N, C-alpha and C positions, 0 to 999 in steps of 0.2 A: 570143554571150552568154558572158560570163566568169563562171565559178563559182568565187568565192574564199571561203575560210573561214579565218580566223586567218592571213591573209597568204599562204596556199598555194592554188595553183590545184588544184581537186579532180580534174581529169582529166589532170593533168600526169604524163607517164611518166618524166621525168628524176628520178633519185634523187640528192639532194645528198650531198656528202661527210659532212656532219654526220649524216645518216640512216644512212649506211653505217657510220660510226664507232659509232653507237648499236647497230646490229645486230651489229657485231663484238664490242663489249663484252658484249652480252647473250649471244652465243654462247659466249664464253669463260667467262662467269659460270655459264651453264648447264652447261657441261662440268665446271667445278670443283664445282658442286653435285652433279651425278650421281656424280662421283668420290668426294666426301665421303660421300654417302649410301650408296654401295656399300661403302666401307670400314667405315663405322659398322655397317652391317647384317651384315658379316662379322666383327664383333668385333675389328677392328684397334685397337690401343692408341691412345687419343686423343692421346697425346704424339707418336706416330709420324705420325698424321694432321696434327697441327699443324706438324710438320717437313716433310711432303711437300707441303702446299698451296702455300707460297711457291715451292717449286722447280717445281711444276707450272705455276703462274702465269707464272713466268719462261720456262719452255719454250714455253708458248702464245704469249707475247709474241715470243719469238725466231722461232717458226714464222710468226707474222704478218709479221715483217719480211722473211722469205724469200719469202712468197707475194705480199704487197702492198707498199705504200709503206713503206720502212724508217724514214722520219722519223716516221711516225704509228703504227707497229706495228699496222697495220690490214690484215687479210687481204682485205677487200672493196673497198679502194681500190687500183686498179692503180698501179704505179710508173711514172710518166711519164718518168723519167730512164733507164730501161732501154732499151738499143738492141740491135737484133739484128745 
């Protein structure tokens, strides 16, 4: 018996690259949100927050290229091109 809903098999264990990409973007966005919230609660100057956020986003993207696939900047998709 196939249990499909919206084109996806409900009991499938395989996570597609697009789902991993969504998870990666959500994780980075959550980290940026926590960082902004923490800085605003500690009375950091809003101009400084505005300057730090793009730098932090760039650092998170760079970290993602080092952990996962560098072409996608996604830390949850392994780089298939790496050889041991």
